[in-house]
PDB file of N, CA, C and O in Angstrom:
ATOM      1  N   MET A   1     104.687  93.439  96.845  1.00  0.00           N
ATOM      2  CA  MET A   1     103.789  93.900  97.403  1.00  0.00           C
ATOM      3  C   MET A   1     103.200  94.663  95.933  1.00  0.00           C
ATOM      4  O   MET A   1     103.923  95.094  95.035  1.00  0.00           O
ATOM      5  N   ILE A   2     101.745  94.695  95.965  1.00  0.00           N
ATOM      6  CA  ILE A   2     101.293  95.629  94.565  1.00  0.00           C
ATOM      7  C   ILE A   2     101.128  96.908  95.262  1.00  0.00           C
ATOM      8  O   ILE A   2     100.811  96.851  96.450  1.00  0.00           O
ATOM      9  N   THR A   3     101.309  98.171  94.654  1.00  0.00           N
ATOM     10  CA  THR A   3     100.933  99.503  94.858  1.00  0.00           C
ATOM     11  C   THR A   3      99.732  99.664  93.958  1.00  0.00           C
ATOM     12  O   THR A   3      99.937  99.777  92.750  1.00  0.00           O
ATOM     13  N   ASP A   4      98.542  99.686  94.410  1.00  0.00           N
ATOM     14  CA  ASP A   4      97.383  99.601  93.748  1.00  0.00           C
ATOM     15  C   ASP A   4      97.367 101.222  92.600  1.00  0.00           C
ATOM     16  O   ASP A   4      97.517 102.404  92.909  1.00  0.00           O
ATOM     17  N   GLY A   5      97.181 100.727  91.594  1.00  0.00           N
ATOM     18  CA  GLY A   5      97.184 102.049  90.440  1.00  0.00           C
ATOM     19  C   GLY A   5      98.424 101.951  90.007  1.00  0.00           C
ATOM     20  O   GLY A   5      98.496 102.168  88.798  1.00  0.00           O
ATOM     21  N   LEU A   6      99.704 101.644  90.654  1.00  0.00           N
ATOM     22  CA  LEU A   6     100.982 101.780  89.986  1.00  0.00           C
ATOM     23  C   LEU A   6     101.759 101.133  89.618  1.00  0.00           C
ATOM     24  O   LEU A   6     102.747 101.556  89.018  1.00  0.00           O
ATOM     25  N   ASP A   7     101.498  99.714  89.914  1.00  0.00           N
ATOM     26  CA  ASP A   7     102.225  98.396  89.362  1.00  0.00           C
ATOM     27  C   ASP A   7     101.109  97.573  89.155  1.00  0.00           C
ATOM     28  O   ASP A   7     101.398  96.557  88.522  1.00  0.00           O
ATOM     29  N   GLY A   8      99.827  97.679  89.505  1.00  0.00           N
ATOM     30  CA  GLY A   8      98.705  96.652  89.323  1.00  0.00           C
ATOM     31  C   GLY A   8      97.903  97.099  89.866  1.00  0.00           C
ATOM     32  O   GLY A   8      97.984  98.181  90.446  1.00  0.00           O
ATOM     33  N   PHE A   9      96.788  96.287  89.814  1.00  0.00           N
ATOM     34  CA  PHE A   9      95.466  96.915  90.584  1.00  0.00           C
ATOM     35  C   PHE A   9      95.168  95.680  91.731  1.00  0.00           C
ATOM     36  O   PHE A   9      95.487  94.500  91.586  1.00  0.00           O
ATOM     37  N   LEU A  10      94.611  96.152  92.671  1.00  0.00           N
ATOM     38  CA  LEU A  10      94.057  95.290  93.859  1.00  0.00           C
ATOM     39  C   LEU A  10      92.415  95.263  94.040  1.00  0.00           C
ATOM     40  O   LEU A  10      91.821  96.274  94.413  1.00  0.00           O
ATOM     41  N   GLU A  11      91.948  94.426  93.841  1.00  0.00           N
ATOM     42  CA  GLU A  11      90.635  94.229  94.146  1.00  0.00           C
ATOM     43  C   GLU A  11      89.857  92.964  95.054  1.00  0.00           C
ATOM     44  O   GLU A  11      90.127  91.777  94.871  1.00  0.00           O
ATOM     45  N   GLU A  12      89.024  93.366  95.882  1.00  0.00           N
ATOM     46  CA  GLU A  12      88.266  92.511  96.696  1.00  0.00           C
ATOM     47  C   GLU A  12      88.262  90.994  96.397  1.00  0.00           C
ATOM     48  O   GLU A  12      88.021  90.703  95.225  1.00  0.00           O
ATOM     49  N   VAL A  13      88.474  90.042  97.207  1.00  0.00           N
ATOM     50  CA  VAL A  13      88.569  88.573  96.905  1.00  0.00           C
ATOM     51  C   VAL A  13      87.331  88.579  96.625  1.00  0.00           C
ATOM     52  O   VAL A  13      86.605  89.345  97.259  1.00  0.00           O
ATOM     53  N   GLY A  14      86.823  87.803  95.696  1.00  0.00           N
ATOM     54  CA  GLY A  14      85.458  87.316  95.139  1.00  0.00           C
ATOM     55  C   GLY A  14      84.807  88.493  94.370  1.00  0.00           C
ATOM     56  O   GLY A  14      83.626  88.324  94.068  1.00  0.00           O
ATOM     57  N   ASP A  15      85.375  89.627  94.017  1.00  0.00           N
ATOM     58  CA  ASP A  15      84.729  90.667  93.105  1.00  0.00           C
ATOM     59  C   ASP A  15      85.198  90.260  91.526  1.00  0.00           C
ATOM     60  O   ASP A  15      85.935  90.995  90.869  1.00  0.00           O
ATOM     61  N   VAL A  16      84.809  89.338  91.161  1.00  0.00           N
ATOM     62  CA  VAL A  16      85.012  88.965  89.941  1.00  0.00           C
ATOM     63  C   VAL A  16      84.718  89.831  88.958  1.00  0.00           C
ATOM     64  O   VAL A  16      85.355  89.708  87.911  1.00  0.00           O
ATOM     65  N   GLN A  17      83.695  90.899  89.059  1.00  0.00           N
ATOM     66  CA  GLN A  17      83.392  91.832  88.079  1.00  0.00           C
ATOM     67  C   GLN A  17      84.250  92.906  87.891  1.00  0.00           C
ATOM     68  O   GLN A  17      84.636  93.447  86.855  1.00  0.00           O
ATOM     69  N   GLY A  18      84.498  93.140  89.127  1.00  0.00           N
ATOM     70  CA  GLY A  18      85.872  94.447  89.302  1.00  0.00           C
ATOM     71  C   GLY A  18      87.126  94.013  88.631  1.00  0.00           C
ATOM     72  O   GLY A  18      87.793  94.792  87.950  1.00  0.00           O
ATOM     73  N   GLN A  19      87.507  92.533  88.862  1.00  0.00           N
ATOM     74  CA  GLN A  19      88.666  92.024  88.769  1.00  0.00           C
ATOM     75  C   GLN A  19      88.706  91.766  86.700  1.00  0.00           C
ATOM     76  O   GLN A  19      89.570  91.908  85.835  1.00  0.00           O
ATOM     77  N   ALA A  20      87.490  91.408  86.714  1.00  0.00           N
ATOM     78  CA  ALA A  20      87.415  91.339  85.173  1.00  0.00           C
ATOM     79  C   ALA A  20      87.580  92.931  84.266  1.00  0.00           C
ATOM     80  O   ALA A  20      88.225  93.099  83.231  1.00  0.00           O
ATOM     81  N   ASP A  21      86.827  93.907  84.990  1.00  0.00           N
ATOM     82  CA  ASP A  21      87.211  95.286  84.595  1.00  0.00           C
ATOM     83  C   ASP A  21      88.609  95.674  84.736  1.00  0.00           C
ATOM     84  O   ASP A  21      89.207  96.026  83.719  1.00  0.00           O
ATOM     85  N   LYS A  22      89.184  95.660  85.805  1.00  0.00           N
ATOM     86  CA  LYS A  22      90.590  95.888  85.704  1.00  0.00           C
ATOM     87  C   LYS A  22      91.368  94.868  84.540  1.00  0.00           C
ATOM     88  O   LYS A  22      92.414  95.405  84.175  1.00  0.00           O
ATOM     89  N   VAL A  23      91.194  93.899  84.048  1.00  0.00           N
ATOM     90  CA  VAL A  23      92.037  93.405  83.318  1.00  0.00           C
ATOM     91  C   VAL A  23      91.727  93.706  81.753  1.00  0.00           C
ATOM     92  O   VAL A  23      92.523  93.505  80.835  1.00  0.00           O
ATOM     93  N   LEU A  24      90.374  94.242  81.626  1.00  0.00           N
ATOM     94  CA  LEU A  24      90.026  94.691  80.403  1.00  0.00           C
ATOM     95  C   LEU A  24      90.663  95.978  80.304  1.00  0.00           C
ATOM     96  O   LEU A  24      91.131  96.296  79.211  1.00  0.00           O
ATOM     97  N   GLN A  25      90.759  96.847  81.380  1.00  0.00           N
ATOM     98  CA  GLN A  25      91.566  98.194  81.606  1.00  0.00           C
ATOM     99  C   GLN A  25      92.572  98.173  80.548  1.00  0.00           C
ATOM    100  O   GLN A  25      92.669  98.650  79.417  1.00  0.00           O
ATOM    101  N   ILE A  26      93.612  97.114  81.677  1.00  0.00           N
ATOM    102  CA  ILE A  26      94.849  96.880  81.148  1.00  0.00           C
ATOM    103  C   ILE A  26      95.033  96.598  79.735  1.00  0.00           C
ATOM    104  O   ILE A  26      95.794  97.202  78.980  1.00  0.00           O
ATOM    105  N   LEU A  27      94.126  95.444  79.389  1.00  0.00           N
ATOM    106  CA  LEU A  27      94.241  95.048  78.220  1.00  0.00           C
ATOM    107  C   LEU A  27      93.916  95.998  76.816  1.00  0.00           C
ATOM    108  O   LEU A  27      94.247  95.627  75.690  1.00  0.00           O
ATOM    109  N   THR A  28      93.235  97.236  77.090  1.00  0.00           N
ATOM    110  CA  THR A  28      92.496  98.013  76.246  1.00  0.00           C
ATOM    111  C   THR A  28      93.240  99.602  76.176  1.00  0.00           C
ATOM    112  O   THR A  28      93.103 100.535  75.384  1.00  0.00           O
ATOM    113  N   ASP A  29      93.849  99.463  77.062  1.00  0.00           N
ATOM    114  CA  ASP A  29      94.694 100.832  77.617  1.00  0.00           C
ATOM    115  C   ASP A  29      96.200 100.425  77.420  1.00  0.00           C
ATOM    116  O   ASP A  29      96.881  99.781  78.219  1.00  0.00           O
ATOM    117  N   GLU A  30      96.594 100.933  76.181  1.00  0.00           N
ATOM    118  CA  GLU A  30      97.872 100.865  75.857  1.00  0.00           C
ATOM    119  C   GLU A  30      99.205 101.671  76.806  1.00  0.00           C
ATOM    120  O   GLU A  30     100.313 101.216  77.093  1.00  0.00           O
ATOM    121  N   ALA A  31      98.663 102.867  77.099  1.00  0.00           N
ATOM    122  CA  ALA A  31      99.482 103.643  77.888  1.00  0.00           C
ATOM    123  C   ALA A  31      99.453 103.077  79.321  1.00  0.00           C
ATOM    124  O   ALA A  31     100.507 103.029  79.955  1.00  0.00           O
ATOM    125  N   LEU A  32      98.336 102.661  79.845  1.00  0.00           N
ATOM    126  CA  LEU A  32      98.207 102.388  81.024  1.00  0.00           C
ATOM    127  C   LEU A  32      98.919 100.729  81.267  1.00  0.00           C
ATOM    128  O   LEU A  32      99.197 100.305  82.388  1.00  0.00           O
ATOM    129  N   HIS A  33      99.071 100.160  80.344  1.00  0.00           N
ATOM    130  CA  HIS A  33      99.385  98.831  80.252  1.00  0.00           C
ATOM    131  C   HIS A  33     101.119  99.259  80.269  1.00  0.00           C
ATOM    132  O   HIS A  33     101.888  98.801  81.114  1.00  0.00           O
ATOM    133  N   SER A  34     101.459 100.028  79.386  1.00  0.00           N
ATOM    134  CA  SER A  34     103.238 100.075  79.545  1.00  0.00           C
ATOM    135  C   SER A  34     103.766 100.615  80.758  1.00  0.00           C
ATOM    136  O   SER A  34     104.756 100.196  81.359  1.00  0.00           O
ATOM    137  N   LYS A  35     102.962 101.669  81.105  1.00  0.00           N
ATOM    138  CA  LYS A  35     103.162 102.650  82.427  1.00  0.00           C
ATOM    139  C   LYS A  35     103.223 101.417  83.719  1.00  0.00           C
ATOM    140  O   LYS A  35     104.212 101.405  84.451  1.00  0.00           O
ATOM    141  N   MET A  36     102.116 100.420  83.924  1.00  0.00           N
ATOM    142  CA  MET A  36     102.250  99.294  84.994  1.00  0.00           C
ATOM    143  C   MET A  36     102.883  98.358  84.680  1.00  0.00           C
ATOM    144  O   MET A  36     103.081  97.506  85.546  1.00  0.00           O
ATOM    145  N   ALA A  37     103.337  98.196  83.569  1.00  0.00           N
ATOM    146  CA  ALA A  37     104.580  97.043  83.244  1.00  0.00           C
ATOM    147  C   ALA A  37     105.872  97.742  83.558  1.00  0.00           C
ATOM    148  O   ALA A  37     106.459  97.193  84.490  1.00  0.00           O
ATOM    149  N   THR A  38     106.442  98.702  83.102  1.00  0.00           N
ATOM    150  CA  THR A  38     107.505  99.400  83.388  1.00  0.00           C
ATOM    151  C   THR A  38     107.726  99.605  85.180  1.00  0.00           C
ATOM    152  O   THR A  38     108.763  99.298  85.768  1.00  0.00           O
ATOM    153  N   ALA A  39     106.502 100.185  85.829  1.00  0.00           N
ATOM    154  CA  ALA A  39     106.507  99.985  87.195  1.00  0.00           C
ATOM    155  C   ALA A  39     106.858  98.793  87.922  1.00  0.00           C
ATOM    156  O   ALA A  39     107.751  98.546  88.732  1.00  0.00           O
ATOM    157  N   ALA A  40     105.859  98.074  87.389  1.00  0.00           N
ATOM    158  CA  ALA A  40     105.942  96.248  88.210  1.00  0.00           C
ATOM    159  C   ALA A  40     107.619  95.676  87.968  1.00  0.00           C
ATOM    160  O   ALA A  40     108.232  95.035  88.823  1.00  0.00           O
ATOM    161  N   ARG A  41     108.189  96.075  86.590  1.00  0.00           N
ATOM    162  CA  ARG A  41     109.408  95.732  86.788  1.00  0.00           C
ATOM    163  C   ARG A  41     110.290  96.603  87.558  1.00  0.00           C
ATOM    164  O   ARG A  41     111.136  95.903  88.115  1.00  0.00           O
ATOM    165  N   GLN A  42     110.415  97.631  87.773  1.00  0.00           N
ATOM    166  CA  GLN A  42     111.048  98.313  88.461  1.00  0.00           C
ATOM    167  C   GLN A  42     110.764  98.224  90.003  1.00  0.00           C
ATOM    168  O   GLN A  42     111.482  98.870  90.766  1.00  0.00           O
ATOM    169  N   THR A  43     109.908  97.574  90.412  1.00  0.00           N
ATOM    170  CA  THR A  43     109.327  97.132  91.588  1.00  0.00           C
ATOM    171  C   THR A  43     110.234  95.817  91.812  1.00  0.00           C
ATOM    172  O   THR A  43     110.969  95.834  92.800  1.00  0.00           O
ATOM    173  N   ALA A  44     110.243  94.859  91.113  1.00  0.00           N
ATOM    174  CA  ALA A  44     110.689  93.758  91.123  1.00  0.00           C
ATOM    175  C   ALA A  44     112.230  93.627  91.380  1.00  0.00           C
ATOM    176  O   ALA A  44     112.764  92.959  92.265  1.00  0.00           O
ATOM    177  N   VAL A  45     112.993  94.601  90.177  1.00  0.00           N
ATOM    178  CA  VAL A  45     114.184  94.900  90.429  1.00  0.00           C
ATOM    179  C   VAL A  45     114.608  95.422  91.859  1.00  0.00           C
ATOM    180  O   VAL A  45     115.578  94.960  92.458  1.00  0.00           O
ATOM    181  N   GLU A  46     113.802  96.417  92.351  1.00  0.00           N
ATOM    182  CA  GLU A  46     114.306  96.643  93.721  1.00  0.00           C
ATOM    183  C   GLU A  46     114.375  96.087  94.665  1.00  0.00           C
ATOM    184  O   GLU A  46     115.311  96.181  95.458  1.00  0.00           O
ATOM    185  N   ARG A  47     113.203  95.245  94.813  1.00  0.00           N
ATOM    186  CA  ARG A  47     112.865  94.523  95.730  1.00  0.00           C
ATOM    187  C   ARG A  47     113.514  92.870  95.718  1.00  0.00           C
ATOM    188  O   ARG A  47     113.629  92.245  96.772  1.00  0.00           O
ATOM    189  N   PHE A  48     113.871  92.339  94.499  1.00  0.00           N
ATOM    190  CA  PHE A  48     114.119  91.015  94.484  1.00  0.00           C
ATOM    191  C   PHE A  48     115.556  90.923  93.686  1.00  0.00           C
ATOM    192  O   PHE A  48     115.885  89.824  93.240  1.00  0.00           O
ATOM    193  N   SER A  49     116.293  91.898  93.527  1.00  0.00           N
ATOM    194  CA  SER A  49     117.752  91.800  92.878  1.00  0.00           C
ATOM    195  C   SER A  49     118.764  91.376  94.119  1.00  0.00           C
ATOM    196  O   SER A  49     118.693  91.596  95.328  1.00  0.00           O
ATOM    197  N   THR A  50     119.596  90.777  93.424  1.00  0.00           N
ATOM    198  CA  THR A  50     120.632  90.201  94.434  1.00  0.00           C
ATOM    199  C   THR A  50     121.439  91.481  95.420  1.00  0.00           C
ATOM    200  O   THR A  50     122.010  91.287  96.494  1.00  0.00           O
ATOM    201  N   GLU A  51     121.310  92.598  94.810  1.00  0.00           N
ATOM    202  CA  GLU A  51     122.138  93.567  95.470  1.00  0.00           C
ATOM    203  C   GLU A  51     120.817  93.929  96.986  1.00  0.00           C
ATOM    204  O   GLU A  51     121.171  94.294  98.107  1.00  0.00           O
ATOM    205  N   SER A  52     119.709  93.748  96.657  1.00  0.00           N
ATOM    206  CA  SER A  52     118.864  93.906  97.906  1.00  0.00           C
ATOM    207  C   SER A  52     118.510  92.711  98.686  1.00  0.00           C
ATOM    208  O   SER A  52     117.900  92.771  99.753  1.00  0.00           O
ATOM    209  N   LEU A  53     118.857  91.760  98.198  1.00  0.00           N
ATOM    210  CA  LEU A  53     118.533  90.288  98.858  1.00  0.00           C
ATOM    211  C   LEU A  53     119.500  89.890  99.870  1.00  0.00           C
ATOM    212  O   LEU A  53     119.369  89.628 101.066  1.00  0.00           O
ATOM    213  N   ILE A  54     120.554  89.912  99.049  1.00  0.00           N
ATOM    214  CA  ILE A  54     122.190  89.547 100.044  1.00  0.00           C
ATOM    215  C   ILE A  54     122.446  90.221 101.082  1.00  0.00           C
ATOM    216  O   ILE A  54     123.076  89.604 101.940  1.00  0.00           O
ATOM    217  N   PRO A  55     122.196  91.209 101.293  1.00  0.00           N
ATOM    218  CA  PRO A  55     122.355  92.071 102.587  1.00  0.00           C
ATOM    219  C   PRO A  55     121.125  91.606 103.687  1.00  0.00           C
ATOM    220  O   PRO A  55     121.278  91.580 104.908  1.00  0.00           O
ATOM    221  N   GLN A  56     120.217  91.345 103.158  1.00  0.00           N
ATOM    222  CA  GLN A  56     119.132  90.731 104.011  1.00  0.00           C
ATOM    223  C   GLN A  56     119.132  89.690 104.687  1.00  0.00           C
ATOM    224  O   GLN A  56     118.862  89.471 105.868  1.00  0.00           O
ATOM    225  N   TYR A  57     119.582  88.807 103.523  1.00  0.00           N
ATOM    226  CA  TYR A  57     119.983  87.338 104.372  1.00  0.00           C
ATOM    227  C   TYR A  57     121.264  87.386 105.106  1.00  0.00           C
ATOM    228  O   TYR A  57     121.443  86.575 106.015  1.00  0.00           O
ATOM    229  N   GLU A  58     122.118  88.198 104.825  1.00  0.00           N
ATOM    230  CA  GLU A  58     123.330  88.280 105.812  1.00  0.00           C
ATOM    231  C   GLU A  58     122.762  88.947 107.184  1.00  0.00           C
ATOM    232  O   GLU A  58     123.027  88.500 108.300  1.00  0.00           O
ATOM    233  N   ARG A  59     122.025  89.968 106.960  1.00  0.00           N
ATOM    234  CA  ARG A  59     121.579  90.409 108.336  1.00  0.00           C
ATOM    235  C   ARG A  59     120.805  88.977 109.143  1.00  0.00           C
ATOM    236  O   ARG A  59     121.235  88.568 110.222  1.00  0.00           O
ATOM    237  N   TYR A  60     119.719  88.380 108.487  1.00  0.00           N
ATOM    238  CA  TYR A  60     118.926  87.532 109.089  1.00  0.00           C
ATOM    239  C   TYR A  60     119.898  86.324 109.584  1.00  0.00           C
ATOM    240  O   TYR A  60     119.736  85.766 110.669  1.00  0.00           O
ATOM    241  N   TYR A  61     121.082  85.934 108.521  1.00  0.00           N
ATOM    242  CA  TYR A  61     121.941  84.854 109.464  1.00  0.00           C
ATOM    243  C   TYR A  61     123.096  85.545 110.588  1.00  0.00           C
ATOM    244  O   TYR A  61     123.731  84.713 111.236  1.00  0.00           O
ATOM    245  N   GLU A  62     123.338  86.721 110.800  1.00  0.00           N
ATOM    246  CA  GLU A  62     123.861  87.199 111.484  1.00  0.00           C
ATOM    247  C   GLU A  62     123.019  87.243 113.019  1.00  0.00           C
ATOM    248  O   GLU A  62     123.466  87.071 114.153  1.00  0.00           O
ATOM    249  N   ASP A  63     121.901  87.485 112.644  1.00  0.00           N
ATOM    250  CA  ASP A  63     120.895  87.575 114.204  1.00  0.00           C
ATOM    251  C   ASP A  63     120.560  86.287 114.351  1.00  0.00           C
ATOM    252  O   ASP A  63     120.209  86.006 115.497  1.00  0.00           O
ATOM    253  N   VAL A  64     120.547  85.193 113.384  1.00  0.00           N
ATOM    254  CA  VAL A  64     120.525  83.684 113.904  1.00  0.00           C
ATOM    255  C   VAL A  64     121.586  83.269 114.502  1.00  0.00           C
ATOM    256  O   VAL A  64     121.436  82.527 115.473  1.00  0.00           O
ATOM    257  N   CYS A  65     122.840  83.620 114.100  1.00  0.00           N
ATOM    258  CA  CYS A  65     123.837  83.165 114.930  1.00  0.00           C
ATOM    259  C   CYS A  65     124.278  83.858 116.232  1.00  0.00           C
ATOM    260  O   CYS A  65     125.162  83.386 116.947  1.00  0.00           O
ATOM    261  N   ALA A  66     123.677  84.904 116.484  1.00  0.00           N
ATOM    262  CA  ALA A  66     124.036  85.815 117.709  1.00  0.00           C
ATOM    263  C   ALA A  66     123.145  85.278 118.663  1.00  0.00           C
ATOM    264  O   ALA A  66     123.489  85.373 119.841  1.00  0.00           O
ATOM    265  N   ILE A  67     121.648  84.519 118.292  1.00  0.00           N
ATOM    266  CA  ILE A  67     120.716  84.381 119.162  1.00  0.00           C
ATOM    267  C   ILE A  67     121.186  82.756 119.532  1.00  0.00           C
ATOM    268  O   ILE A  67     120.821  82.234 120.584  1.00  0.00           O
ATOM    269  N   ALA A  68     121.894  82.158 118.701  1.00  0.00           N
ATOM    270  CA  ALA A  68     122.381  80.838 118.786  1.00  0.00           C
ATOM    271  C   ALA A  68     123.570  80.806 119.719  1.00  0.00           C
ATOM    272  O   ALA A  68     123.528  79.927 120.580  1.00  0.00           O
ATOM    273  N   SER A  69     124.569  81.565 119.705  1.00  0.00           N
ATOM    274  CA  SER A  69     125.527  81.681 120.285  1.00  0.00           C
ATOM    275  C   SER A  69     125.339  81.645 121.981  1.00  0.00           C
ATOM    276  O   SER A  69     126.321  81.763 122.713  1.00  0.00           O
TER     277      SER A  69
END
């Protein structure tokens, strides 16, 4: 998930002008680009690292096995 203004921008579906404005903002503001890139990478590491995902999968399969028993 994206946190608007932190690790990305969210715009309404179909708001082409709003989307274009945000793209231009990221492309022209180096400090913003750097800040968002760093935050996006941190978000990805926290949510999708093996240290995060493996325990989630283990809990899922434990629940499935408990229901199947």
